[in-house]
VOGU-3710 file (C-alpha; in Angstrom, 3 decimals, decimal comma):
1> mktvqyngwl> 21,026/1,388/-12,325  22,484/4,820/-11,533  23,560/5,495/-7,956  23,780/9,101/-6,753  25,402/9,660/-3,382  25,739/13,178/-2,083  27,944/13,966/0,878  26,951/17,527/1,813  23,451/18,451/2,907  20,814/19,015/0,243
11> cgndsypskt> 19,889/22,614/-0,622  17,903/24,463/-3,249  20,790/24,934/-5,676  24,549/24,655/-5,982  25,122/28,399/-5,555  23,618/28,542/-2,045  24,152/30,765/-0,199  24,461/33,159/-3,142  26,226/35,938/-1,229  29,121/33,651/-0,315
21> akkykdkidk> 29,086/31,228/-3,261  31,772/32,965/-5,281  34,096/33,608/-2,351  33,801/30,137/-0,821  32,992/28,006/-3,884  35,362/25,222/-2,967  33,935/24,874/0,544  30,332/25,116/-0,571  30,872/22,379/-3,147  31,974/20,140/-0,293
31> evfgfnrlak> 29,230/21,166/2,093  26,060/21,391/0,020  24,505/19,495/-2,875  22,019/21,362/-5,012  18,622/19,890/-5,849  19,131/21,186/-9,405  22,033/18,769/-9,794  20,093/15,849/-8,307  16,937/16,539/-10,328  18,859/16,719/-13,627
41> iiadnedgwe> 20,574/13,372/-12,921  17,201/11,811/-12,221  15,785/13,313/-15,422  18,534/11,624/-17,421  17,674/8,223/-15,972  13,916/8,202/-15,444  10,955/8,361/-17,807  8,268/10,697/-16,542  10,636/13,003/-14,684  11,478/16,178/-16,586
51> yiqqefklkg> 13,532/19,030/-15,182  12,517/22,311/-16,832  13,992/25,341/-15,157  15,558/26,873/-12,085  14,327/30,236/-10,744  11,022/29,863/-12,649  8,448/32,654/-12,753  4,804/32,480/-13,726  5,041/35,646/-15,789  1,820/37,464/-16,564
61> kkvnglslgr> -0,193/35,281/-14,186  -2,408/36,835/-11,529  -4,733/35,133/-9,031  -7,086/37,078/-6,775  -5,059/40,204/-7,359  -1,741/38,510/-6,545  0,821/38,917/-9,314  2,748/35,667/-9,616  5,376/37,151/-11,931  7,175/38,613/-8,915
71> kawdhymiin> 7,812/35,202/-7,384  10,753/33,055/-8,496  10,111/29,409/-7,663  13,272/27,400/-6,938  12,527/24,761/-9,572  9,952/23,881/-12,214  9,536/20,243/-13,266  7,004/18,055/-15,017  6,475/14,693/-13,307  4,197/12,139/-15,001
81> gqkvlvefdg> 2,518/14,985/-16,814  1,915/17,034/-13,647  3,419/20,566/-13,473  5,417/20,786/-10,254  6,936/23,797/-8,506  9,599/22,964/-5,911  10,648/25,178/-3,031  13,491/24,502/-0,596  12,448/26,260/2,580  15,153/27,606/4,858
91> sqhykeveqy> 14,631/28,452/8,512  13,060/31,823/7,718  9,999/29,989/6,410  9,451/28,734/9,924  10,589/31,746/11,946  8,932/34,662/10,202  5,154/35,149/10,211  5,253/37,407/7,153  7,258/34,809/5,190  4,890/32,022/6,233
101> lkdfrytdaa> 1,834/34,006/5,093  3,540/34,882/1,804  4,287/31,201/1,222  0,626/30,348/1,841  -0,630/32,975/-0,603  1,728/31,942/-3,420  1,173/28,236/-2,891  -2,596/28,698/-2,924  -2,424/30,801/-6,090  -0,156/28,325/-7,907
111> ekleykvvri> -2,428/25,418/-7,011  -5,386/27,318/-8,424  -3,434/27,337/-11,714  -3,167/23,537/-11,402  0,478/23,409/-10,353  1,555/21,014/-7,622  3,727/22,779/-5,017  6,322/20,749/-3,153  7,965/22,456/-0,172  11,050/20,651/1,210
121> pyfiqldnkl> 12,301/21,715/4,662  15,931/22,567/5,320  16,316/19,623/7,719  15,436/16,953/5,147  17,773/14,939/2,892  16,121/13,290/-0,107  16,479/9,586/-0,873  14,275/7,189/-2,820  11,663/6,921/-0,067  11,392/10,664/0,380
131> ikyyfnfdlk> 11,265/11,271/-3,374  8,299/8,914/-3,385  6,824/10,799/-0,390  7,157/14,298/-1,801  6,717/13,673/-5,529  4,701/10,432/-5,616  7,343/9,071/-7,992  9,039/5,700/-7,844  12,639/5,768/-9,033  13,163/2,676/-11,203
141> ntivehtflq> 16,648/3,318/-12,563  18,165/5,550/-9,892  19,293/5,011/-6,319  19,643/8,232/-4,327  21,720/8,031/-1,151  23,134/10,607/1,260  25,783/10,481/3,948  24,602/13,631/5,716  22,231/12,635/8,533  18,612/13,685/8,611
151> gfrvngkeei> 17,519/16,508/10,872  19,180/19,546/12,410  22,788/18,517/11,999  24,922/21,673/11,829  26,048/23,331/15,049  28,465/26,130/14,296  31,440/23,889/15,005  33,738/22,304/12,466  33,281/18,750/13,724  29,813/17,371/14,356
161> pefkntlase> 29,920/14,736/17,153  27,162/12,410/15,922  28,884/12,053/12,518  31,693/10,019/14,099  31,637/6,403/12,897  29,094/7,202/10,163  29,471/7,591/6,408  29,709/11,333/7,027  32,644/11,022/9,469  34,894/13,125/7,213
171> frntmhyesv> 32,430/16,003/6,952  33,714/19,328/8,329  31,436/22,321/8,849  34,043/24,750/7,588  31,520/27,568/6,986  30,358/27,156/10,656  26,659/27,010/9,876  24,331/26,798/12,869  20,978/25,041/12,878  17,835/26,976/13,649
181> lptdycifgl> 15,771/24,699/15,922  11,997/24,553/16,428  12,586/26,562/19,620  13,058/29,591/17,331  9,913/29,054/15,200  6,903/31,325/15,211  3,553/29,789/16,054  2,762/29,086/12,414  6,196/27,516/11,910  5,556/25,191/14,886
191> qrfkkeidsf> 2,172/24,236/13,434  3,810/23,459/10,101  6,527/21,401/11,801  3,960/19,389/13,782  1,974/18,666/10,604  5,135/17,528/8,861  6,051/15,152/11,690  2,504/13,808/11,788  2,572/13,273/8,013  5,934/11,486/8,127
201> laagltslvq> 4,589/9,145/10,805  1,387/8,499/8,879  3,531/7,580/5,857  5,491/5,074/7,936  8,686/7,120/7,971  9,298/6,457/11,652  13,095/6,224/11,367  13,144/9,662/9,749  11,173/11,138/12,624  13,511/9,489/15,138
211> dikdsiiyrc> 16,523/10,936/13,317  14,999/14,418/13,466  14,237/14,034/17,163  17,750/12,699/17,874  19,294/15,634/16,030  17,459/18,115/18,276  18,695/16,246/21,358  22,243/16,465/20,035  21,894/20,225/19,444  20,571/20,687/22,969
221> kdydwptkyg> 23,777/19,043/24,216  25,844/21,388/22,027  24,072/24,452/23,430  23,910/23,099/26,988  20,131/23,230/27,049  17,843/20,900/28,959  16,299/18,670/26,286  12,767/19,692/27,210  13,539/23,250/26,023  14,623/22,035/22,596
231> lpdinwe> 12,024/19,434/21,791  8,572/20,673/20,782  5,723/19,169/22,745  4,381/17,026/19,914  3,727/13,348/19,234  7,003/11,746/18,113  5,621/8,202/17,762
//
């Protein structure tokens, strides 16, 4: 049994963010863990999970006038014979209407070509349960663990209060990343967030939803906001 424990938060790839990767490589290695690295480890240990390519393009493909060759998907995999495109969605996918609509068009087009599209939000850390949730795949030979807590956990400060006395107690936010909260989402982003919370609850992932809610409450404390201004008016239970 292979155990993979990552200590930074999960992101699309190990070079994120690309504009600072070269300059701050040592810090980024400590702060983020690329899905490319995780997916390749799983591929080495699991039958039915094949990692194909990063920055994959559907060259020469066009659906309803939309040229798919312009779009680089974060990852391309084959899982139990199903072609899977994986996107790690940063906050802009929730904040910007144009980005949201672009995501919808490309996802719809890829699905028409019989690809499964998996979009993983920036506030989610993958483990065995969530790999089952997103990919419908049971890890038999791999245990995936993370020390970074679920939810909106960066705050622009080096030390993150709620990490004290947890496995992530040594984490330091040396790049001073700040979380974008649902307060900043556009209407479509809020609708997406609500659907995601509803789906987590329907799948029995209640502790995950509580972690996400708690993280927003912590960020409200950081920013000296009344909690009611940070928490979306949605069903949390």
